[in-house]
C-alpha positions as CSV (number, residue, x, y, z in Angstrom):
1,M,132.0,37.8,28.4
2,A,132.3,39.0,24.7
3,S,133.8,42.0,24.1
4,I,131.4,44.8,24.1
5,T,130.8,47.7,21.4
6,A,130.1,51.4,23.2
7,H,129.4,54.6,21.6
8,D,129.8,58.0,23.5
9,F,128.4,61.3,22.7
10,I,131.5,63.7,22.8
11,V,131.9,67.3,21.9
12,N,134.4,70.0,21.0
13,I,135.5,71.7,24.5
14,N,136.3,74.8,22.1
15,N,133.0,74.9,20.5
16,L,129.9,72.9,22.1
17,Q,127.9,73.1,18.7
18,E,130.1,70.7,17.3
19,S,129.1,66.8,18.5
20,Q,130.0,63.5,17.5
21,V,129.8,59.7,18.0
22,L,132.7,57.8,19.1
23,E,132.8,53.9,19.1
24,K,134.8,51.9,21.2
25,I,135.7,48.3,22.3
26,Y,135.5,47.2,25.6
27,S,137.8,44.2,26.2
28,D,136.4,40.8,26.9
29,E,138.4,40.4,29.9
30,L,138.0,42.7,32.9
31,S,140.5,43.4,35.4
32,P,140.5,42.6,38.9
33,N,137.5,44.5,40.9
34,Q,136.5,46.2,37.8
35,V,132.7,46.8,37.4
36,L,131.0,47.4,33.5
37,L,127.9,49.0,33.7
38,A,125.4,49.4,31.0
39,I,123.8,52.8,31.0
40,D,119.9,52.4,30.8
41,K,119.2,56.0,30.7
42,F,119.8,59.7,31.9
43,S,118.6,63.2,31.7
44,F,119.2,66.5,29.9
45,T,118.5,69.7,31.4
46,S,120.2,72.7,30.9
47,N,122.2,71.8,34.0
48,N,124.3,70.3,31.8
49,I,124.7,72.7,29.6
50,T,126.5,74.6,32.6
51,Y,129.1,71.7,33.2
52,G,130.4,71.6,29.3
53,V,130.5,76.0,29.3
54,V,132.6,75.5,32.3
55,G,134.0,72.1,31.7
56,Q,137.5,73.3,31.6
57,Q,137.1,75.7,34.7
58,M,135.6,73.5,36.7
59,N,137.2,70.1,35.6
60,Y,134.0,68.4,34.4
61,W,135.9,67.0,31.3
62,K,138.0,64.9,33.6
63,F,135.4,62.7,34.9
64,F,135.2,60.5,31.6
65,P,137.9,61.5,29.5
66,T,138.0,60.8,25.8
67,Q,140.0,62.1,22.7
68,S,142.2,65.1,22.6
69,G,140.4,68.1,22.2
70,Y,136.8,66.5,23.2
71,G,134.8,66.1,26.1
72,I,131.9,64.2,27.4
73,I,129.7,66.2,29.2
74,P,128.4,64.6,32.1
75,T,124.8,63.8,33.1
76,W,122.8,61.7,36.1
77,G,120.8,58.5,35.5
78,L,120.7,55.1,35.9
79,A,122.5,51.9,34.7
80,N,122.7,48.1,35.1
81,V,125.3,46.0,36.1
82,V,126.5,43.9,32.5
83,A,129.9,42.3,34.0
84,S,131.6,42.2,37.0
85,K,135.1,41.5,38.4
86,H,134.1,43.1,42.0
87,P,133.0,40.2,44.6
88,D,130.5,42.5,46.4
89,V,129.2,44.1,42.9
90,K,126.6,41.2,41.4
91,V,125.5,41.5,37.4
92,G,121.7,42.9,37.6
93,Q,122.5,45.4,40.0
94,R,120.9,48.8,39.1
95,Y,122.3,52.1,40.0
96,Y,121.6,55.6,40.0
97,G,124.8,58.2,39.7
98,Y,126.4,60.4,37.4
99,Y,127.2,58.8,33.8
100,P,128.6,59.8,30.5
101,M,126.5,60.5,27.6
102,S,127.5,57.1,26.9
103,T,126.0,53.4,26.5
104,H,128.6,52.3,29.3
105,L,130.6,53.2,32.1
106,L,133.6,51.3,33.3
107,V,134.4,51.5,37.2
108,E,136.4,50.3,39.9
109,P,134.1,50.1,43.1
110,R,135.5,51.0,46.8
111,N,133.7,51.2,50.0
112,V,130.9,48.7,48.7
113,S,127.8,48.2,51.0
114,S,124.3,47.3,49.8
115,A,123.3,51.1,49.8
116,G,126.2,51.7,47.0
117,F,129.7,52.2,46.2
118,V,132.3,55.1,45.2
119,D,134.2,54.9,41.8
120,D,137.9,54.9,42.9
121,A,139.1,55.1,39.4
122,E,142.3,56.7,39.2
123,H,141.2,59.8,37.4
124,R,138.6,60.3,39.8
125,R,139.9,60.2,42.8
126,A,141.0,64.3,43.1
127,L,137.4,64.9,42.1
128,P,134.2,65.7,44.3
129,P,133.2,63.1,46.1
130,I,129.3,63.8,45.7
131,Y,129.9,63.3,42.1
132,N,131.3,59.7,42.5
133,Y,128.8,57.5,44.6
134,Y,126.7,55.1,42.7
135,T,123.7,54.4,44.8
136,N,121.9,50.5,44.6
137,T,118.3,51.7,43.9
138,E,117.4,48.0,45.3
139,H,118.3,49.7,48.7
140,D,116.8,53.2,48.5
141,P,113.0,52.9,48.7
142,S,112.7,56.3,46.8
143,F,113.1,54.7,43.8
144,T,110.4,52.8,41.8
145,P,110.1,52.4,38.2
146,S,107.1,55.3,38.2
147,T,109.7,57.8,39.7
148,E,113.3,57.0,38.1
149,D,112.5,59.6,35.5
150,L,111.7,62.4,38.2
151,I,114.4,61.4,40.1
152,S,117.2,61.5,37.0
153,I,115.8,65.0,36.5
154,F,115.4,66.4,39.5
155,R,117.7,64.8,42.3
156,P,121.0,66.8,41.5
157,L,119.5,69.8,40.9
158,F,117.4,69.6,43.7
159,I,120.3,69.2,46.4
160,T,121.5,72.3,44.4
161,S,118.4,74.1,45.5
162,F,118.1,72.6,48.7
163,L,121.8,74.0,49.6
164,I,121.0,77.6,48.3
165,D,117.9,77.7,50.3
166,D,119.7,76.7,53.3
167,H,122.5,79.2,52.4
168,L,120.2,82.1,52.1
169,A,118.2,81.3,55.7
170,E,121.0,80.7,57.2
171,K,122.2,84.2,56.2
172,G,118.8,85.9,57.2
173,Y,118.5,86.1,53.4
174,F,121.1,89.2,53.6
175,G,118.5,91.3,55.2
176,A,116.3,91.0,51.8
177,S,112.3,91.3,51.5
178,Q,112.4,90.2,47.8
179,L,114.0,87.4,46.2
180,I,114.4,87.2,41.8
181,L,115.3,83.7,40.6
182,T,116.2,84.3,36.5
183,S,115.7,81.4,34.3
184,A,112.6,80.9,36.4
185,S,111.4,78.0,34.6
186,S,114.6,76.0,34.1
187,K,114.6,72.8,36.6
188,T,117.0,74.0,39.0
189,A,115.2,77.8,39.8
190,Q,111.7,75.5,39.9
191,A,113.5,73.6,42.7
192,L,114.6,76.4,44.7
193,A,111.5,78.0,44.3
194,S,109.5,75.4,45.8
195,Q,112.3,75.0,48.7
196,L,111.8,78.9,49.1
197,A,108.1,78.9,49.2
198,H,107.9,75.7,52.0
199,R,110.1,77.3,54.2
200,K,108.0,81.2,53.5
201,K,105.2,79.2,54.6
202,K,106.4,77.3,57.4
203,S,108.2,80.0,59.1
204,A,105.8,83.0,58.0
205,L,108.6,84.6,56.4
206,D,108.3,88.3,54.9
207,L,109.5,87.1,51.5
208,E,108.3,87.9,48.1
209,I,109.7,85.1,45.6
210,V,110.1,86.6,42.1
211,G,110.5,84.4,39.0
212,L,112.2,86.5,35.8
213,T,111.8,84.3,32.7
214,S,111.1,84.8,29.0
215,E,107.4,86.7,27.7
216,Q,106.7,83.2,26.6
217,N,106.9,81.3,30.0
218,V,105.6,84.0,32.2
219,E,101.9,82.0,32.3
220,F,103.9,78.7,32.9
221,V,105.7,79.9,35.8
222,N,102.8,81.3,37.4
223,A,101.2,78.2,37.2
224,L,103.8,76.3,39.1
225,G,102.6,77.9,42.1
226,C,105.7,78.7,43.6
227,Y,106.4,82.4,42.9
228,D,104.4,84.7,44.3
229,R,104.7,86.3,40.6
230,A,106.7,85.9,37.3
231,I,107.6,88.7,35.1
232,S,109.6,88.5,32.1
233,Y,113.0,90.2,31.3
234,N,111.5,92.8,29.7
235,A,109.3,94.0,32.5
236,M,112.3,94.2,35.2
237,R,111.3,98.2,35.5
238,E,108.4,96.9,37.8
239,L,110.5,95.9,40.6
240,N,110.3,98.1,43.2
241,T,113.6,99.5,44.3
242,D,112.7,100.5,47.3
243,E,113.1,97.0,49.1
244,K,116.4,95.0,49.6
245,Y,117.0,91.7,46.9
246,V,118.7,88.6,46.3
247,V,119.4,87.9,42.8
248,I,119.6,84.0,42.2
249,D,121.1,84.2,38.7
250,F,120.5,80.7,36.5
251,T,120.9,82.2,33.0
252,G,124.6,83.9,33.0
253,N,123.6,86.3,30.7
254,H,125.8,89.7,31.0
255,N,123.2,92.0,30.0
256,T,120.4,90.7,32.2
257,Q,123.1,90.9,35.4
258,Y,123.6,94.5,34.0
259,Q,120.3,95.6,33.8
260,L,119.4,94.1,37.4
261,Q,122.4,95.6,38.9
262,T,122.2,99.0,37.7
263,A,118.3,99.0,38.3
264,L,118.6,97.5,41.9
265,G,122.0,99.7,43.0
266,D,122.8,99.8,46.3
267,K,119.4,97.4,47.4
268,L,121.1,94.7,45.7
269,A,122.2,92.5,49.1
270,Y,123.2,89.5,47.7
271,N,124.3,88.2,43.9
272,C,124.1,84.1,43.5
273,L,125.9,83.1,40.4
274,V,124.3,79.3,39.9
275,G,123.9,78.3,36.0
276,L,124.8,79.7,33.0
277,V,121.6,78.6,30.9
278,D,122.4,81.4,28.2
279,W,125.6,80.1,27.8
280,Q,125.6,82.4,24.6
281,N,125.4,85.8,26.0
282,L,128.0,85.7,28.9
283,Q,130.0,88.9,27.7
284,G,128.7,92.0,27.3
285,E,130.0,95.8,26.1
286,Q,129.2,97.4,29.5
287,P,131.2,96.1,32.3
288,L,128.8,94.7,35.4
289,P,129.0,97.2,38.2
290,K,129.8,94.5,40.9
291,K,131.0,90.8,41.2
292,G,128.5,88.2,42.1
293,E,129.5,84.7,44.0
294,F,129.5,81.7,42.4
295,F,127.7,79.0,44.7
296,F,129.6,75.9,44.2
297,A,126.8,73.2,45.4
298,P,129.6,70.2,46.3
299,T,131.6,72.4,48.8
300,Y,128.4,73.7,50.5
301,A,127.4,70.4,50.7
302,E,130.8,69.2,52.1
303,K,130.4,71.8,54.9
304,R,127.0,70.4,55.7
305,Q,128.0,66.9,56.0
306,K,130.4,68.1,58.5
307,E,128.5,70.1,60.5
308,W,125.6,67.5,60.5
309,G,127.0,64.5,59.9
310,V,126.3,62.4,56.3
311,K,123.5,60.7,58.0
312,G,121.8,63.8,59.2
313,F,122.6,65.7,55.9
314,Q,120.7,62.5,54.0
315,Q,117.9,62.7,56.5
316,K,117.6,66.4,56.0
317,V,117.9,66.6,52.2
318,G,115.4,63.3,51.7
319,M,112.6,64.7,54.0
320,A,112.9,68.0,51.7
321,W,112.9,65.6,48.8
322,Q,109.5,63.7,49.5
323,Q,107.9,67.2,49.8
324,F,109.4,68.4,46.5
325,M,108.2,65.5,44.7
326,N,104.7,65.9,45.9
327,T,104.6,69.0,44.5
328,I,106.2,68.7,41.2
329,Q,104.8,65.3,39.5
330,S,101.8,67.3,38.1
331,S,103.5,70.4,36.6
332,I,106.0,68.1,34.2
333,T,105.5,65.7,31.2
334,I,108.5,63.2,30.7
335,K,109.8,63.1,27.2
336,E,112.2,60.2,25.9
337,H,114.8,60.5,23.5
338,T,116.0,57.2,21.9
339,G,119.4,56.7,19.9
340,P,122.2,59.0,19.2
341,Q,120.5,61.3,16.8
342,A,117.8,61.6,18.8
343,L,120.5,62.9,21.6
344,A,122.1,65.1,19.3
345,E,118.7,67.1,17.9
346,L,118.1,67.2,21.9
347,Y,121.3,68.8,22.8
348,S,121.3,71.1,19.6
349,D,118.1,72.5,21.2
350,M,118.9,72.7,24.6
351,L,122.4,74.2,23.7
352,N,120.1,76.9,21.5
353,G,117.3,77.5,24.1
354,K,114.4,75.7,22.2
355,I,113.2,73.7,24.8
356,D,109.4,73.3,26.7
357,P,110.2,73.8,30.2
358,K,106.9,71.4,30.8
359,H,109.1,68.4,29.4
360,G,111.5,66.5,31.3
361,N,114.1,65.1,28.8
362,V,115.2,61.5,29.3
363,V,117.5,60.1,26.9
364,S,118.2,56.2,26.2
365,L,121.4,55.3,24.1
366,N,121.4,51.9,24.4
367,K,118.0,51.1,23.4
């Protein structure tokens, strides 16, 4: 093949507001077993901002290394094989998986089957396996032209939500009857609320699912149909402190945590920390009365895969996913962003909380 000019969208790891596009050249000769993927499109949600905020602590910068002082925020999307020196990976095949915000990715497939492969690049071997697997869309019936965008946006978030729902159910909701989801309009919170509502109805559970959100998003969150009610952050005083609570926090906002912990006191049975949507307000003047428990989905997924088997795990996730897909499609509009400038603008809006929750954002740098 001829040499290929590629582009990476990189950010300053010490100042996420600073970004640039880096150009690089892939050689016209691949090494044995290497495969070059052209990234067709990827999703962009507040989850990606969390990857950036905790990139150093959680090793997210190690997946797609770039120049010193900068990182590439990982995302989930689809890519096509444009060159292959691996006998079992063919040009033209399409793969879903964990990609950089880039036009291309060079991988070294291992354990190749009709279902997909694992990237065995040396720098990724010690990283969580769930991020290194690439699914061949031709052999996954859930992938169709009409579902690809929804899958890119929701599937990785959905698995986190599936695991939190499973964890809470296993623990008997820590004896609580009230479940509060902060940043209730975020995609991961939507997926979790849907799972909780489905389990509540199926098992006739005595639970109330409360969405905590900004004033302007209360109507949207109520309209989703999976929350029993939505309240604004300014209305936390409405919470009934005679009941026990579980909080699932997607904001990371220190002041929200302080207000919830102070208001609920010993009625807060479990404080689950998941996301960092409000990454600019992680610190505050008042020390928090309690520490929450960070929920790291890959670790919990490995636990369940050992207990259920990989096939059993996939079957359970697959059944829940189909149910979720049936409920979410009418509540979201796909918004496409093409080229580096469009990505830079979307990135800035996402960093600064200027995103309409009714939109699902998909980016194409190769077009």
